Rosetta silent file (secondary structure, phi, psi, omega in degrees, C-alpha in Angstrom):
SEQUENCE: MKPPPFLKTCRLALAVLLLASCNTAPQPSKPRIALVMKSLANEFFKTMQDGATAHQQAHATEYELIANGTKDELDVARQVEIVEQMIAQRVQAIVIAPADSKALIAVCQRAQAAGIVVINIDNKLDAGVLAERNLRISFVGPDNRKGARLAGEALAQQLKPGDQVAILEGVPTAFNAQQRKAGFEDAMKAAGMNIVSSQSASWETSKANQVAAALLVEKPELKAILCANDSMALGAVAAIRAAGKAGQIRVIGFDNIQAVRQLLKDGQVLATVDQHGDQLAVYGIEYALEALKNKTSPADRETMVDLITAEQTNR
SCORE:     score description
SCORE:     0.000 S_00000001
   1 L     0.000  132.642  178.941   51.925  -47.447    7.174 S_00000001
   2 L   -76.725  140.100  177.009   51.798  -45.213    4.120 S_00000001
   3 L   -66.905  146.597  178.881   48.853  -45.741    1.731 S_00000001
   4 L   -61.057  152.355 -177.350   49.854  -47.211   -1.625 S_00000001
   5 H   -54.744  -38.399 -176.043   50.347  -44.637   -4.465 S_00000001
   6 H   -65.461  -31.282  179.623   47.243  -45.812   -6.384 S_00000001
   7 H   -71.346  -38.517  174.753   45.050  -45.066   -3.306 S_00000001
   8 H   -58.860  -43.152 -179.046   46.460  -41.517   -3.065 S_00000001
   9 H   -63.237  -41.816  179.834   45.602  -41.018   -6.723 S_00000001
  10 H   -63.534  -43.425  179.267   42.030  -42.239   -6.206 S_00000001
  11 H   -62.077  -42.241  179.827   41.550  -39.949   -3.217 S_00000001
  12 H   -62.454  -44.472  179.847   42.844  -36.968   -5.176 S_00000001
  13 H   -62.653  -40.494  179.552   40.555  -37.709   -8.104 S_00000001
  14 H   -65.276  -40.114  179.164   37.569  -38.055   -5.754 S_00000001
  15 H   -63.079  -41.626  179.050   38.386  -34.732   -4.082 S_00000001
  16 H   -62.168  -43.520 -179.988   38.570  -32.981   -7.459 S_00000001
  17 H   -64.118  -41.597  179.345   35.187  -34.424   -8.479 S_00000001
  18 H   -64.908  -42.508  178.906   33.579  -33.370   -5.193 S_00000001
  19 H   -62.036  -42.274 -179.938   34.979  -29.846   -5.479 S_00000001
  20 H   -64.206  -40.162 -178.584   33.705  -29.517   -9.036 S_00000001
  21 H   -68.599  -32.015  179.294   30.245  -30.708   -8.061 S_00000001
  22 H   -72.726  -34.863 -175.158   30.079  -28.183   -5.204 S_00000001
  23 H   -88.210   -6.777 -176.976   31.152  -25.227   -7.353 S_00000001
  24 L  -106.351  108.497  178.866   28.908  -26.002  -10.294 S_00000001
  25 L   -75.218  144.355  178.213   25.321  -24.759   -9.873 S_00000001
  26 L   -62.201  132.878 -178.571   22.697  -26.686  -11.802 S_00000001
  27 L   -95.091  134.666  178.219   21.915  -24.940  -15.074 S_00000001
  28 L   -64.446  151.584 -178.957   18.295  -24.589  -16.261 S_00000001
  29 L   -69.060  -23.922  176.678   17.427  -26.454  -19.432 S_00000001
  30 L  -144.168  151.946 -174.860   16.226  -23.191  -20.984 S_00000001
  31 L   -65.786  146.479  172.861   16.857  -19.543  -20.072 S_00000001
  32 E  -101.778  125.961 -179.381   14.606  -17.710  -17.673 S_00000001
  33 E  -114.340  126.567  178.437   13.764  -14.181  -18.779 S_00000001
  34 E   -97.491  128.480  173.952   12.308  -11.662  -16.335 S_00000001
  35 E  -103.645  117.814 -177.773   10.015   -8.943  -17.669 S_00000001
  36 E  -114.571  114.219 -174.623    9.956   -5.989  -15.257 S_00000001
  37 E  -114.119  177.384  173.102    7.266   -3.406  -15.991 S_00000001
  38 E   -87.186 -147.257 -170.700    5.748   -0.326  -14.422 S_00000001
  39 E   -64.515  121.134  176.149    2.187   -0.152  -13.086 S_00000001
  40 L   -76.539   -4.922  172.132    0.010   -3.072  -14.109 S_00000001
  41 L   -75.230  -18.640  175.880   -2.967   -0.859  -13.211 S_00000001
  42 L   -84.083  123.736 -176.301   -2.154    0.965  -16.449 S_00000001
  43 H   -55.973  -31.110 -179.311   -3.811   -0.887  -19.332 S_00000001
  44 H   -58.948  -44.284 -177.602   -0.744   -0.299  -21.496 S_00000001
  45 H   -77.889  -27.566  172.376    1.461   -2.484  -19.294 S_00000001
  46 H   -65.277  -40.167  176.215   -1.222   -5.128  -18.899 S_00000001
  47 H   -63.353  -40.323  177.291   -1.293   -5.291  -22.712 S_00000001
  48 H   -60.382  -45.547  179.155    2.495   -5.564  -22.692 S_00000001
  49 H   -62.456  -43.438  179.799    2.328   -8.458  -20.237 S_00000001
  50 H   -61.625  -41.043  178.473   -0.337  -10.231  -22.293 S_00000001
  51 H   -63.780  -41.111  179.097    1.778   -9.906  -25.439 S_00000001
  52 H   -66.881  -40.771  179.808    4.823  -11.325  -23.675 S_00000001
  53 H   -63.993  -41.993  178.545    2.831  -14.214  -22.214 S_00000001
  54 H   -63.431  -39.306  179.106    1.399  -15.115  -25.612 S_00000001
  55 H   -65.395  -43.333 -179.752    4.902  -15.063  -27.133 S_00000001
  56 H   -63.762  -39.636 -179.946    6.299  -17.326  -24.402 S_00000001
  57 H   -64.571  -32.996  177.906    3.458  -19.811  -24.846 S_00000001
  58 H   -77.965  -15.857 -179.522    4.219  -19.935  -28.561 S_00000001
  59 L  -129.076   42.567 -173.002    7.938  -20.479  -27.792 S_00000001
  60 L   -62.223  -25.404  179.780    7.646  -22.556  -24.622 S_00000001
  61 L   -81.018  -10.800 -173.479   10.585  -24.777  -25.544 S_00000001
  62 L   -96.351  -33.243 -178.195   12.898  -21.763  -25.934 S_00000001
  63 L  -163.130  162.017  172.136   12.577  -19.880  -22.641 S_00000001
  64 E  -104.794  149.179 -178.101   10.674  -19.395  -19.390 S_00000001
  65 E  -119.041  132.994  170.398    9.043  -16.049  -18.537 S_00000001
  66 E  -119.660  112.964 -176.466    8.759  -14.333  -15.166 S_00000001
  67 E  -108.785  130.581  179.961    6.590  -11.196  -15.474 S_00000001
  68 E  -138.165  152.353  174.840    6.394   -8.560  -12.735 S_00000001
  69 E  -150.782  170.355  179.693    5.073   -5.026  -12.379 S_00000001
  70 E   -94.856  173.150  179.283    4.453   -2.385   -9.748 S_00000001
  71 L   -84.768  -28.096  177.782    1.141   -1.206   -8.318 S_00000001
  72 L  -143.143  166.946 -171.971    1.573    2.408   -9.388 S_00000001
  73 L   -67.415  -24.234 -172.345    3.681    4.448  -11.783 S_00000001
  74 L   -97.641    2.287 -174.820    5.794    6.133   -9.094 S_00000001
  75 L   -83.659   71.068  179.854    6.910    3.065   -7.146 S_00000001
  76 H   -65.411  -40.012 -178.446   10.547    3.149   -8.187 S_00000001
  77 H   -60.236  -39.788  179.391   11.669    1.447   -4.968 S_00000001
  78 H   -66.974  -37.373  179.364    9.446   -1.551   -5.675 S_00000001
  79 H   -66.710  -40.040  175.061   10.824   -1.858   -9.191 S_00000001
  80 H   -60.136  -42.473  179.243   14.381   -1.836   -7.841 S_00000001
  81 H   -61.637  -40.462  179.251   13.319   -4.524   -5.371 S_00000001
  82 H   -62.763  -43.887  179.035   11.905   -6.677   -8.180 S_00000001
  83 H   -62.887  -41.758  177.225   15.187   -6.470  -10.119 S_00000001
  84 H   -59.113  -40.923  178.183   17.110   -7.400   -6.971 S_00000001
  85 H   -63.272  -39.106  179.588   14.853  -10.445   -6.576 S_00000001
  86 H   -67.636  -35.294  175.449   15.523  -11.464  -10.176 S_00000001
  87 H   -63.914  -44.267 -179.637   19.269  -11.183   -9.563 S_00000001
  88 H   -63.754  -33.262  179.440   18.905  -13.395   -6.472 S_00000001
  89 L   -81.421   -3.532  175.964   16.920  -15.923   -8.509 S_00000001
  90 L    59.038   45.837  172.353   19.741  -15.979  -11.092 S_00000001
  91 L   -65.672  160.874 -179.235   17.593  -15.370  -14.153 S_00000001
  92 L   -87.476  -24.655 -179.202   19.536  -15.279  -17.391 S_00000001
  93 E  -151.004  149.606  174.844   18.047  -12.016  -18.708 S_00000001
  94 E  -125.116  125.752  174.634   16.021   -9.022  -17.517 S_00000001
  95 E  -109.221  116.952 -169.247   13.852   -6.990  -19.885 S_00000001
  96 E  -126.666  133.853  168.803   12.929   -3.765  -18.125 S_00000001
  97 L  -104.047   93.798 -169.396   10.618   -0.800  -18.736 S_00000001
  98 L   -70.241  140.384  176.967   12.092    1.484  -16.063 S_00000001
  99 L   -72.698  -25.038  179.830    9.875    3.744  -13.965 S_00000001
 100 L  -138.751  133.927 -173.638   12.727    6.245  -13.741 S_00000001
 101 L   -72.622  -19.130  179.303   15.422    6.749  -16.355 S_00000001
 102 L  -107.947  -42.601 -170.670   18.193    7.325  -13.783 S_00000001
 103 L   -66.575  -21.038 -178.787   17.164    5.571  -10.576 S_00000001
 104 L   -91.053   -6.363 -174.196   17.073    2.075  -12.140 S_00000001
 105 H   -66.753  -41.627 -176.955   20.552    2.231  -13.656 S_00000001
 106 H   -60.507  -44.449 -178.749   22.454    1.171  -10.528 S_00000001
 107 H   -71.824  -31.508  174.698   20.452   -2.025  -10.054 S_00000001
 108 H   -65.714  -35.598  176.596   20.692   -2.797  -13.779 S_00000001
 109 H   -65.495  -39.586  177.757   24.455   -2.454  -13.434 S_00000001
 110 H   -64.123  -36.295  177.528   24.395   -4.933  -10.556 S_00000001
 111 H   -64.367  -45.275  177.889   22.434   -7.333  -12.744 S_00000001
 112 H   -61.097  -41.439 -179.811   25.018   -7.055  -15.509 S_00000001
 113 H   -62.970  -26.041  177.984   27.818   -7.592  -13.002 S_00000001
 114 L   -85.013    5.379  178.018   26.066  -10.821  -11.992 S_00000001
 115 L    86.112   16.130 -178.920   26.264  -12.010  -15.602 S_00000001
 116 L   -95.141  133.883  174.660   22.637  -11.237  -16.453 S_00000001
 117 E   -72.776  130.040  179.170   21.704   -9.822  -19.862 S_00000001
 118 E  -118.044  126.019  177.061   19.761   -6.558  -19.438 S_00000001
 119 E  -120.983  128.375 -178.709   17.545   -5.163  -22.204 S_00000001
 120 E   -96.332  126.981  177.420   15.864   -1.760  -21.811 S_00000001
 121 E  -123.908  164.189  169.639   12.419   -1.283  -23.390 S_00000001
 122 L    67.419  -72.260 -177.119    9.769    1.459  -23.550 S_00000001
 123 L  -110.643  115.128 -170.954   11.414    4.183  -21.433 S_00000001
 124 L   -72.301  136.063  174.189   15.065    4.759  -22.272 S_00000001
 125 L   -67.322  149.712 -174.073   17.668    4.790  -19.517 S_00000001
 126 L   -63.894  122.036 -176.016   19.562    8.066  -19.182 S_00000001
 127 H   -64.338  -37.415 -178.952   22.430    8.197  -21.681 S_00000001
 128 H   -64.570  -44.837 -179.812   24.538   10.517  -19.511 S_00000001
 129 H   -67.969  -39.529  176.432   24.406    8.288  -16.440 S_00000001
 130 H   -59.441  -42.247 -179.868   25.116    5.196  -18.554 S_00000001
 131 H   -65.599  -41.472  179.078   28.185    6.947  -19.992 S_00000001
 132 H   -59.695  -36.712 -177.796   29.396    7.997  -16.523 S_00000001
 133 L   -91.838    2.415 -178.992   29.200    4.378  -15.387 S_00000001
 134 L    56.176   44.187 -178.812   30.700    3.082  -18.644 S_00000001
 135 L  -105.383  147.360  173.080   27.608    0.934  -19.198 S_00000001
 136 L  -126.263  111.559  177.238   26.119   -0.396  -22.427 S_00000001
 137 L  -125.809  118.835 -177.013   22.476   -1.498  -22.193 S_00000001
 138 E   -63.942  138.726  178.504   20.607   -2.185  -25.422 S_00000001
 139 E  -114.932  133.742  175.329   17.388   -0.205  -25.921 S_00000001
 140 E  -126.351  114.155 -179.301   14.370   -1.405  -27.878 S_00000001
 141 E   176.670  178.657 -174.299   11.552    1.106  -28.172 S_00000001
 142 E   -84.320  166.701  169.245    9.830    3.916  -30.033 S_00000001
 143 L   -87.143   96.402 -174.954   10.834    7.486  -30.794 S_00000001
 144 H   -65.193  -33.339  179.119    8.465    9.110  -28.317 S_00000001
 145 H   -64.639  -43.084  178.618    9.206   12.617  -29.553 S_00000001
 146 H   -63.095  -43.683 -179.936    8.224   11.665  -33.077 S_00000001
 147 H   -62.593  -44.725  179.615    5.014   10.027  -31.892 S_00000001
 148 H   -65.287  -36.432  178.296    3.988   13.016  -29.786 S_00000001
 149 H   -64.170  -39.606  177.376    4.761   15.359  -32.663 S_00000001
 150 H   -58.666  -45.651  179.643    2.459   13.348  -34.945 S_00000001
 151 H   -66.505  -40.639  178.614   -0.403   13.719  -32.458 S_00000001
 152 H   -63.481  -38.181  178.404    0.343   17.403  -31.954 S_00000001
 153 H   -66.597  -36.279  176.579    0.303   18.040  -35.684 S_00000001
 154 H   -64.714  -39.553  177.422   -3.103   16.354  -35.955 S_00000001
 155 H   -64.902  -43.705 -176.549   -4.364   18.636  -33.195 S_00000001
 156 H   -58.249  -30.417  179.293   -2.906   21.750  -34.830 S_00000001
 157 L   -66.865  -19.102 -179.386   -5.010   21.118  -37.919 S_00000001
 158 L   -97.477   -3.132 -177.035   -8.118   21.605  -35.771 S_00000001
 159 L  -119.245  178.906  175.857   -6.948   24.865  -34.169 S_00000001
 160 L  -125.762  154.115 -178.583   -5.807   28.295  -35.271 S_00000001
 161 L   -52.493  137.789  179.947   -2.578   30.153  -34.417 S_00000001
 162 L    94.789  -13.808  178.666   -2.702   31.757  -30.998 S_00000001
 163 L   -62.071  145.232 -179.440   -5.136   29.236  -29.505 S_00000001
 164 E   -84.486  132.466  177.185   -4.396   28.272  -25.906 S_00000001
 165 E  -134.823  158.307  177.461   -3.297   24.706  -25.209 S_00000001
 166 E  -130.632  152.729  178.714   -1.995   22.847  -22.147 S_00000001
 167 E  -115.963  130.815  169.805    0.258   19.823  -21.726 S_00000001
 168 E  -103.249  111.405 -175.588   -0.173   17.108  -19.102 S_00000001
 169 E   -87.536  163.286  171.303    3.259   15.537  -18.706 S_00000001
 170 L   -83.143 -156.477  177.696    4.270   12.149  -17.367 S_00000001
 171 L   -68.022  123.199 -173.158    6.812   11.625  -14.584 S_00000001
 172 L   -59.200  -25.560 -178.340    9.469   14.324  -15.203 S_00000001
 173 L   -86.265    0.519  178.640   12.395   11.963  -14.499 S_00000001
 174 L   -93.659  130.448 -177.245   11.262    9.511  -17.199 S_00000001
 175 H   -60.727  -39.967 -178.807   12.944    9.936  -20.579 S_00000001
 176 H   -66.975  -32.550  175.859    9.784    9.043  -22.512 S_00000001
 177 H   -65.129  -43.005  179.037    7.847   11.703  -20.594 S_00000001
 178 H   -62.486  -41.409 -177.546   10.484   14.283  -21.481 S_00000001
 179 H   -70.814  -36.823  178.329   10.437   13.250  -25.123 S_00000001
 180 H   -67.883  -41.521  175.027    6.645   13.333  -25.424 S_00000001
 181 H   -57.971  -46.090 -179.659    6.549   16.801  -23.912 S_00000001
 182 H   -61.800  -39.539  178.740    9.209   17.902  -26.396 S_00000001
 183 H   -65.605  -41.050  175.536    7.238   16.416  -29.302 S_00000001
 184 H   -60.951  -44.537 -179.230    4.067   18.224  -28.242 S_00000001
 185 H   -63.470  -40.418  177.528    6.045   21.460  -27.957 S_00000001
 186 H   -54.362  -49.970 -176.277    7.581   20.939  -31.411 S_00000001
 187 H   -68.811  -41.716 -177.677    4.155   20.672  -33.017 S_00000001
 188 H   -68.450  -42.930  179.764    2.519   23.486  -31.049 S_00000001
 189 H   -67.073  -39.011  179.008    5.329   25.967  -31.595 S_00000001
 190 H   -63.579  -31.962 -178.486    5.510   25.154  -35.306 S_00000001
 191 L   -92.349   -1.494  177.625    1.763   25.848  -35.613 S_00000001
 192 L    78.063   24.569  178.523    1.915   29.051  -33.546 S_00000001
 193 L   -79.476  159.837 -179.171   -0.143   27.777  -30.609 S_00000001
 194 E  -105.088  104.095  178.761    0.053   29.350  -27.159 S_00000001
 195 E   -80.693  104.840 -174.003    1.164   26.792  -24.539 S_00000001
 196 E   -92.921  -12.660  178.533   -0.313   28.317  -21.379 S_00000001
 197 E  -159.973  142.389  173.350    0.501   25.451  -19.005 S_00000001
 198 E  -146.655  110.223 -176.523    2.702   22.353  -18.897 S_00000001
 199 E  -146.178  156.561 -176.091    2.679   20.290  -15.713 S_00000001
 200 E   -79.999  138.862  168.263    3.036   16.709  -14.576 S_00000001
 201 L  -119.157   14.829  169.515    0.090   14.466  -13.770 S_00000001
 202 L    56.664   30.343  178.413    2.472   11.520  -13.163 S_00000001
 203 L    72.523   -2.735 -168.133    0.824    9.265  -15.786 S_00000001
 204 L   -96.452  137.792  179.249   -2.199    8.891  -13.445 S_00000001
 205 H   -62.068  -47.439 -176.091   -5.889    9.275  -14.382 S_00000001
 206 H   -64.859  -42.053  179.548   -6.966   10.682  -11.020 S_00000001
 207 H   -68.510  -38.648  177.587   -4.197   13.266  -10.872 S_00000001
 208 H   -61.402  -38.225  178.279   -4.826   14.264  -14.490 S_00000001
 209 H   -61.459  -43.405  179.710   -8.471   14.784  -13.619 S_00000001
 210 H   -66.130  -45.971 -178.830   -7.525   17.145  -10.792 S_00000001
 211 H   -64.534  -44.291 -179.439   -4.979   19.080  -12.855 S_00000001
 212 H   -64.632  -40.815  179.108   -7.323   19.391  -15.848 S_00000001
 213 H   -60.020  -42.010  178.242  -10.233   20.517  -13.647 S_00000001
 214 H   -66.600  -39.586  179.358   -8.077   23.314  -12.222 S_00000001
 215 H   -61.810  -40.259 -177.829   -6.891   24.318  -15.696 S_00000001
 216 H   -63.911  -28.085  176.589  -10.436   24.649  -16.978 S_00000001
 217 H   -81.682  -43.838 -176.068  -11.127   27.196  -14.241 S_00000001
 218 H   -73.909  -30.373 -175.533   -7.807   29.036  -14.536 S_00000001
 219 L  -124.659   76.243 -175.167   -7.718   29.099  -18.337 S_00000001
 220 L   -64.493  -16.740  179.387  -11.288   29.638  -19.591 S_00000001
 221 L   -94.091    7.739 -177.132  -10.033   30.172  -23.160 S_00000001
 222 E   -60.432  134.843 -177.881   -8.274   26.804  -23.263 S_00000001
 223 E  -109.900  -20.035 -176.353   -8.846   24.957  -26.551 S_00000001
 224 E  -160.650  152.572  174.422   -6.947   21.692  -26.098 S_00000001
 225 E  -126.238  122.704  179.068   -5.119   19.424  -23.642 S_00000001
 226 E   -99.904  116.007 -174.116   -2.219   17.291  -24.861 S_00000001
 227 E  -107.229  133.230 -175.411   -1.748   14.271  -22.587 S_00000001
 228 L   -75.468   -8.131  166.308    1.467   12.249  -22.515 S_00000001
 229 L  -152.355  168.137 -176.018   -0.456    9.003  -22.059 S_00000001
 230 H   -71.526  -29.577  177.588   -4.010    7.745  -22.466 S_00000001
 231 H   -59.367  -42.616  177.560   -4.553    7.238  -18.743 S_00000001
 232 H   -70.132  -33.601  176.817   -4.159   10.991  -18.275 S_00000001
 233 H   -61.157  -38.119  177.158   -6.348   11.620  -21.318 S_00000001
 234 H   -61.027  -41.702  178.129   -9.141    9.700  -19.565 S_00000001
 235 H   -65.687  -39.569  178.952   -8.813   12.010  -16.580 S_00000001
 236 H   -65.503  -42.548  179.132   -8.839   15.114  -18.791 S_00000001
 237 H   -61.204  -43.073  179.425  -11.963   13.947  -20.637 S_00000001
 238 H   -62.699  -39.305  179.057  -13.764   13.347  -17.337 S_00000001
 239 H   -66.652  -39.210  179.426  -12.848   16.847  -16.132 S_00000001
 240 H   -65.130  -42.431  176.980  -14.087   18.406  -19.366 S_00000001
 241 H   -61.080  -47.358 -177.745  -17.403   16.579  -19.065 S_00000001
 242 H   -61.711  -30.029  179.648  -17.805   17.631  -15.431 S_00000001
 243 L   -84.035   -0.665 -179.532  -17.174   21.253  -16.416 S_00000001
 244 L    71.130   27.025 -177.145  -19.901   21.072  -19.055 S_00000001
 245 L  -115.417   22.280  178.426  -17.389   21.725  -21.846 S_00000001
 246 L   -58.191  133.491 -179.234  -17.677   18.458  -23.783 S_00000001
 247 L    86.569  -10.165 -178.788  -17.001   19.110  -27.464 S_00000001
 248 L   -98.650  -24.426 -176.950  -15.387   22.483  -26.746 S_00000001
 249 L  -124.037  124.828 -178.027  -11.911   21.322  -25.719 S_00000001
 250 E   -85.521  148.890 -178.700   -9.928   18.814  -27.738 S_00000001
 251 E  -130.079  136.406  169.403   -7.854   16.078  -26.117 S_00000001
 252 E  -123.783  153.762 -179.398   -5.033   13.964  -27.465 S_00000001
 253 L  -130.040 -160.843 -178.298   -3.351   11.028  -25.752 S_00000001
 254 L  -160.008  120.061  172.621   -0.595    8.476  -26.261 S_00000001
 255 L   136.674  -26.669 -179.105   -0.691    4.627  -26.112 S_00000001
 256 L    58.313   48.436  175.737   -3.935    3.620  -27.908 S_00000001
 257 L   -75.713  159.945 -176.508   -5.318    1.689  -24.956 S_00000001
 258 H   -57.993  -38.371 -176.194   -8.708    0.007  -25.321 S_00000001
 259 H   -63.718  -20.641 -178.164  -10.401    2.469  -22.951 S_00000001
 260 H   -92.513  -17.974 -172.381   -9.635    5.371  -25.292 S_00000001
 261 H   -64.276  -38.912  176.790  -10.843    3.806  -28.542 S_00000001
 262 H   -67.862  -34.284  177.375  -14.539    4.454  -27.912 S_00000001
 263 H   -66.533  -31.925  173.755  -13.686    8.044  -26.957 S_00000001
 264 H   -64.385  -45.982 -179.705  -11.962    8.388  -30.320 S_00000001
 265 H   -62.769  -35.890 -178.484  -15.096    7.158  -32.073 S_00000001
 266 H   -82.002   -8.043 -179.007  -17.239    9.563  -30.036 S_00000001
 267 L    82.762    7.666  179.178  -14.964   12.498  -30.769 S_00000001
 268 L   -80.591  -22.086  170.774  -14.066   13.033  -27.107 S_00000001
 269 L  -122.708  129.089 -176.283  -10.423   12.264  -27.896 S_00000001
 270 L   -76.699  -42.263 -176.187   -9.061   13.611  -31.158 S_00000001
 271 E  -161.264  157.115  171.209   -6.036   11.335  -31.536 S_00000001
 272 E  -140.268  179.130 -178.543   -3.673    9.002  -29.744 S_00000001
 273 E  -125.121  127.696  178.071   -0.417    7.271  -30.645 S_00000001
 274 E   -95.133  114.657  174.666    0.000    3.515  -30.916 S_00000001
 275 L  -103.961   15.305  171.779    3.454    2.338  -29.862 S_00000001
 276 L    55.937   60.480 -176.992    2.298   -1.285  -30.076 S_00000001
 277 H   -57.399  -32.329 -179.037    2.651   -2.153  -26.408 S_00000001
 278 H   -67.116  -19.293 -179.474    1.814   -5.811  -27.006 S_00000001
 279 H  -101.753  -17.997 -175.260    4.960   -6.113  -29.124 S_00000001
 280 H   -59.438  -47.702  179.222    7.405   -3.988  -27.112 S_00000001
 281 H   -66.067  -35.727  178.481    8.148   -6.686  -24.543 S_00000001
 282 H   -60.615  -45.000  177.359    8.323   -9.294  -27.317 S_00000001
 283 H   -58.642  -43.408 -179.909   11.013   -7.255  -29.089 S_00000001
 284 H   -64.218  -41.111  178.495   12.925   -7.037  -25.805 S_00000001
 285 H   -63.677  -43.917  179.250   12.608  -10.757  -25.161 S_00000001
 286 H   -63.582  -37.044  175.824   13.812  -11.575  -28.677 S_00000001
 287 H   -65.109  -40.605  179.524   16.776   -9.249  -28.163 S_00000001
 288 H   -63.347  -43.126  178.091   17.574  -10.964  -24.872 S_00000001
 289 H   -62.951  -39.122  177.860   17.496  -14.392  -26.529 S_00000001
 290 H   -63.653  -44.444 -179.658   19.755  -13.088  -29.284 S_00000001
 291 H   -64.283  -39.689  178.493   22.222  -11.681  -26.739 S_00000001
 292 H   -66.016  -38.372 -178.373   22.269  -14.964  -24.794 S_00000001
 293 H   -71.501  -45.270 -172.703   22.847  -16.970  -27.942 S_00000001
 294 H   -95.437   -5.873 -178.491   25.518  -14.771  -29.515 S_00000001
 295 L    57.701   37.158 -179.822   27.151  -13.502  -26.299 S_00000001
 296 L  -133.432  168.127  175.690   26.879   -9.962  -27.636 S_00000001
 297 L  -103.886  111.706 -176.328   24.966   -6.759  -26.890 S_00000001
 298 L   -63.917  154.926  176.459   22.584   -6.027  -29.804 S_00000001
 299 L   -67.232  154.578  176.498   22.400   -2.538  -31.316 S_00000001
 300 L   -59.127  150.188 -179.814   19.544   -0.284  -30.236 S_00000001
 301 E  -132.122  125.974  175.831   16.351   -0.728  -32.220 S_00000001
 302 E   -87.973  128.860 -179.483   13.686    1.894  -32.929 S_00000001
 303 E  -102.896  174.602 -169.793   10.178    0.462  -33.023 S_00000001
 304 L   -75.118  148.933  164.441    7.023    1.752  -34.699 S_00000001
 305 L  -131.973  137.762 -179.676    4.736    4.604  -33.691 S_00000001
 306 E  -132.482  136.222  174.745    1.438    5.217  -35.505 S_00000001
 307 E   -74.013  132.345  179.444   -1.052    8.059  -35.250 S_00000001
 308 E  -120.069  123.918  177.448   -4.530    6.773  -34.388 S_00000001
 309 E  -124.795  179.932  178.379   -7.652    8.862  -35.080 S_00000001
 310 H   -57.647  -32.611  179.829  -11.370    8.118  -35.305 S_00000001
 311 H   -61.169  -43.775  179.704  -10.869    7.162  -38.944 S_00000001
 312 H   -66.540  -39.711 -176.547   -8.518    4.318  -38.012 S_00000001
 313 H   -71.742  -22.699 -179.094  -10.775    3.025  -35.240 S_00000001
 314 L   -89.097   -4.253 -178.963  -13.795    2.936  -37.542 S_00000001
 315 L   -76.463    0.000    0.000  -12.041    0.851  -40.196 S_00000001
């Protein structure tokens, strides 16, 4: 016996409802935003995390925050793994300070393909690779070249043309490291300084200490060391002290971390650059929320850099 027409209709309607319920994943009541940073052993990124956490607590009804970082500055593989985990967890947005300007692009592309908003902060992803892949990822961050030039110009005022200086670079594959080196070079060349060495200390205090210690032996006439971040400046200062040359060799840094502020007051560090790390992640999060709301990719935004000297710290 054939089922009556009304029963066929009911069965069909039930099948449609079941299919819809199976294909529709439950949606969170508010977006989850993942903050992916570099080494949390670096005070700068701990400050960034603290700023993001404070912002989320003040806007708890607007979004959830998942904050992650690596153990050291060079662990690119771990950062890729973290992004993959965030894709698997189906977060709505990823705000990333990439450890490498090229190596993180592929996984960011996979995140975008999964429908996740990606916002780049702090260290800019490589423009050439983005263009090759036809990718558009909004960047929120400072002009690192400008900031480094400001610090270099402050140093130049304390030296005379022809004085020997050295640069401690960050990770060479990081865009911000490249830009800070270029900014230091801009200022030194404009002032007629003699750059006798420029080499990477990979953002790390211990490596900077080793490199600086060797420089002090190899270049006895050295007058200054320009460090691409404050962690390396700490290592350079320690090497100068150990060599018995405190007060003879000037040091500049970049980031204005708490550990450097007393050294500024003591004159062991001449200047650093504040890129307002506590706000960088906040800017990225706000951009991500804007992109989720408007279904658009916001324009790049340049954030502040400020020269910090002993005068500022004593105010």
